[in-house]
C-alpha positions in Angstrom: -22.8 8.5 -1.3 -20.5 6.2 -2.7 -16.9 5.7 -1.9 -14.7 8.0 -4.1 -12.8 4.8 -5.3 -16.2 3.5 -7.0 -16.8 6.6 -8.7 -13.4 7.0 -10.9 -10.0 6.7 -10.8 -8.2 9.1 -8.2 -6.5 11.0 -11.0 -9.6 11.6 -12.3 -12.0 11.8 -9.6 -9.4 14.5 -7.7 -9.9 17.3 -10.5 -8.9 21.0 -10.1 -12.3 21.6 -8.7 -12.4 18.1 -6.3 -8.7 19.2 -5.1 -9.6 22.6 -4.2 -12.7 21.3 -2.4 -10.9 19.2 -0.3 -8.2 21.2 0.8 -10.6 24.2 1.6 -12.7 22.4 3.8 -12.0 22.7 7.4 -13.2 19.3 8.4 -11.3 18.0 6.4 -8.3 19.7 7.5 -9.2 18.7 10.8 -9.5 15.2 9.9 -6.5 15.0 8.6 -3.9 16.6 11.0 -5.4 14.6 13.4 -4.7 11.5 11.3 -1.3 12.4 10.8 -0.3 13.4 14.2 -1.3 9.5 15.3 0.5 8.0 12.3 3.2 9.8 13.3 3.0 8.8 16.8 2.9 5.3 15.8 6.1 5.2 13.6 7.7 5.8 17.0 10.8 7.7 15.7 13.6 7.7 17.9 13.9 11.0 19.7 17.5 12.1 19.2 16.4 15.4 17.5 17.4 14.4 14.0 15.6 15.5 11.2 14.5 12.2 9.6 13.6 11.5 5.7 9.9 10.7 5.5 7.3 9.4 2.7 3.9 10.4 2.3 2.4 8.5 0.4 -0.6 9.6 -1.7 0.0 13.0 0.0 -2.4 14.8 -2.3 -2.5 18.6 -1.6 -0.1 18.3 1.5 -2.4 18.5 4.3 -0.1 15.4 5.9 3.0 16.3 4.8 2.2 19.5 6.9 2.1 17.6 10.0 5.6 16.0 9.4 7.2 19.9 8.6 5.7 20.9 11.9 7.2 18.0 13.7 10.9 19.1 12.0 10.9 16.3 9.5 11.9 16.5 6.0 10.0 14.3 3.3 8.8 13.2 0.0 5.3 13.2 -1.1 3.9 11.2 -3.8 0.6 11.7 -5.6 -1.2 10.1 -9.0 -3.1 13.4 -9.3 -1.9 16.2 -10.6 -4.3 18.6 -9.6 -3.7 17.5 -6.2 -0.2 18.5 -6.3 -1.0 21.6 -8.1 -2.4 23.0 -4.8 0.2 21.4 -2.8 2.6 23.2 -4.9 0.3 26.8 -4.4 0.3 26.3 -0.7 4.0 26.2 -0.8 4.4 22.7 1.2 7.7 22.4 2.3 8.4 18.5 1.1 9.5 17.4 -2.4 6.4 16.5 -4.5 6.2 13.3 -7.2 3.7 12.5 -9.4 3.6 8.4 -9.7 1.2 5.9 -9.1 2.4 3.9 -6.2 1.3 1.0 -8.3 3.9 0.7 -10.2 6.5 0.8 -7.6 8.0 3.9 -5.7 11.6 3.6 -7.6 13.7 4.9 -4.8 17.3 3.9 -3.9 17.5 1.0 -1.3 17.4 2.1 2.7 17.3 5.4 2.6 13.7 6.5 4.0 13.6 6.2 7.9 9.6 5.6 8.0 6.4 6.0 5.8 3.0 7.6 6.4 0.2 6.8 4.4 -3.6 8.6 4.7 -6.1 7.3 2.9 -4.7 6.2 -0.1 -3.7 2.1 -0.2 -7.5 1.6 -0.6 -7.1 2.4 -4.0 -4.9 -0.2 -5.4 -7.4 -2.7 -4.5 -9.3 -1.5 -7.7 -8.9 -2.2 -11.3 -9.5 1.3 -13.1 -7.4 0.1 -16.2 -7.9 -3.4 -18.1 -4.1 -3.4 -17.2 -4.1 -3.4 -13.7 -4.1 -6.2 -11.9 -4.9 -5.3 -8.0 -2.5 -8.5 -6.4 -0.1 -7.9 -8.7 -0.2 -3.7 -7.6 -0.4 -4.6 -3.9 3.0 -6.8 -4.8 4.9 -3.9 -6.7 4.1 -1.3 -4.0 5.2 -3.2 -0.7 7.8 -5.2 -2.5 9.5 -1.4 -3.2 8.4 0.3 0.0 10.5 -2.9 1.6 13.6 -2.0 -0.1 13.5 1.9 0.1 12.8 1.5 3.9 16.2 1.2 6.1 16.2 -1.6 8.5 13.9 -1.6 11.6 12.3 1.4 10.2 8.4 1.0 10.3 5.5 2.0 7.7 2.2 3.2 9.2 -0.6 2.7 6.4 -4.0 4.3 7.8 -6.7 3.1 5.2 -10.6 2.3 4.6 -10.8 -0.8 3.1 -14.4 -1.5 1.9 -14.8 -5.3 3.2 -12.5 -8.0 4.9 -11.4 -9.5 2.0 -9.6 -6.4 0.9 -8.1 -6.1 4.4 -6.7 -9.5 4.0 -4.8 -8.9 0.5 -3.3 -5.7 1.6 -2.0 -7.3 4.5 -1.3 -10.9 2.7 0.8 -8.7 0.6 2.7 -6.7 2.9 3.6 -10.0 5.1 4.9 -11.8 1.1 7.1 -8.6 0.7 8.9 -8.9 4.3 6.9 -6.6 6.8 6.3 -7.6 9.9 3.4 -6.0 12.5 -0.4 -5.4 11.7 -3.9 -3.7 12.3 -4.0 -1.1 15.2 -7.5 0.6 15.4 -8.5 3.1 17.2 -12.0 3.4 18.6 -13.3 0.1 17.7 -16.9 0.6 19.1 -17.5 3.7 16.9 -18.9 4.0 13.5 -17.4 6.8 12.6 -14.4 7.8 14.9 -13.1 4.1 14.0 -9.6 4.1 12.6 -7.3 1.4 10.9 -4.0 1.6 11.3 -1.3 -0.7 9.3 1.9 -0.6 11.4 4.7 -2.4 9.3 8.2 -2.6 10.1 10.6 -3.4 7.8 12.8 -6.2 8.9 12.5 -9.4 11.2 10.1 -8.9 13.9 11.2 -8.5 17.8 10.5 -7.6 21.1 11.3 -4.2 20.4 8.6 -4.5 17.1 5.5 -5.3 19.3 2.7 -3.2 18.1 1.1 -0.6 19.9 -2.3 -0.3 21.4 -5.3 1.3 19.8 -7.3 3.8 21.3 -10.8 3.5 23.2 -13.1 5.6 23.3 -11.8 8.3 25.9 -8.7 8.3 24.1 -7.0 6.4 26.2 -5.0 3.4 24.9 -7.2 -0.1 25.4 -6.0 -3.6 25.2 -6.4 -6.4 23.0 -9.0 -8.1 25.8 -11.1 -4.6 25.6 -12.7 -6.4 22.5 -15.7 -7.9 22.5 -13.8 -11.4 21.2 -14.4 -10.8 17.7 -12.6 -9.5 14.8 -14.3 -6.2 14.6 -13.7 -5.3 17.9 -9.7 -5.8 18.5 -7.7 -3.1 18.6 -4.4 -5.1 17.3 -4.4 -7.3 14.9 -1.2 -9.7 14.1 -0.3 -11.8 11.3 1.9 -14.1 10.4 5.3 -12.9 8.7 5.9 -16.8 7.2 5.4 -16.1 3.2 3.1 -19.1 1.7 5.0 -21.7 -0.8 4.5 -20.8 -4.5 1.3 -22.6 -5.8 2.8 -24.1 -9.0 -0.2 -23.3 -11.5 -1.6 -26.4 -13.6 -2.9 -26.4 -17.1 -5.5 -29.0 -17.0 -6.0 -28.8 -21.4 -2.0 -29.6 -20.9 0.8 -27.5 -23.4 -1.2 -25.5 -26.2 0.2 -24.6 -28.9 1.1 -21.0 -27.4 3.1 -22.6 -24.9 4.7 -24.7 -28.0 5.6 -21.4 -30.1 6.4 -19.8 -27.4 9.4 -22.4 -26.4 10.5 -22.7 -30.0 11.2 -18.7 -29.8 13.3 -19.6 -26.9 15.2 -21.7 -28.3 15.8 -19.8 -31.5 17.2 -17.2 -29.5 19.8 -19.5 -28.0 20.9 -20.5 -31.5 19.4 -23.7 -31.8 18.4 -25.7 -34.5 14.5 -25.8 -34.4 11.7 -26.4 -37.0 9.9 -24.1 -38.7 6.4 -23.5 -37.4 3.7 -25.0 -39.8 -0.1 -25.4 -39.2 0.9 -28.6 -37.8 2.8 -27.2 -35.2 1.2 -28.5 -31.2 -1.1 -30.2 -33.6 -2.9 -32.8 -31.1 -2.3 -36.5 -33.0 -5.1 -38.9 -33.4 -5.2 -41.6 -31.4 -3.9 -44.9 -32.9 -6.4 -48.7 -32.8 
């Protein structure tokens, strides 16, 4: 079966029938609970008995939110599918549910969230479902707003299914550009079915306290980086540089065209400057003189 991301946009793919089918599958419920428990473990929240306010991005019908509630935390769930949220309301999910597109930003106050998880959702941002969608800009808006709403030192654990290495690198690049420190933790790296990748991000500068945990091996025990085969596929932990690349200025080889000149003239008019009227000769290239 083709990937859901290749079939339709999430708000269309997860219609009422698909949402109920997804939520009533005992296999999916078990997998979601297991992944959510692992994501909560990777969040590494302080064991002080104080409930935390967490974010569940792509919460769907609230399956992952149940794990957060069972561990005594409050949570806010984001999802773009109205049908999924309707099922969550029917199931009386304990979190606050918001119908929103994460690719447009989260819109939360700065520093109010103690941690964030996302199960099988972030890879949807890599696909342009509309002519106005630019995956890079959507990733930038998502990670930028996520970084702002997290408290300093808080973590975000994003479990995802990237289609290829290009998608993984693009997601990680925009996370680092937003200011996050962290990397990828892979559980069961040598298993084709059980393999799970978690993007573990820390809000703030990297330190000894923000080092990445180890991935789980075939027997469920933690395995080290040396357990891999030496290539990227075998690694259980992938670290990434946090340094933001220098901006590359776009160079138009054709020069500044008519649209650019008209835009600049309009800007000057708004500032109250005297600007000659636009004519058919505006920005027309002069003929060479001999």
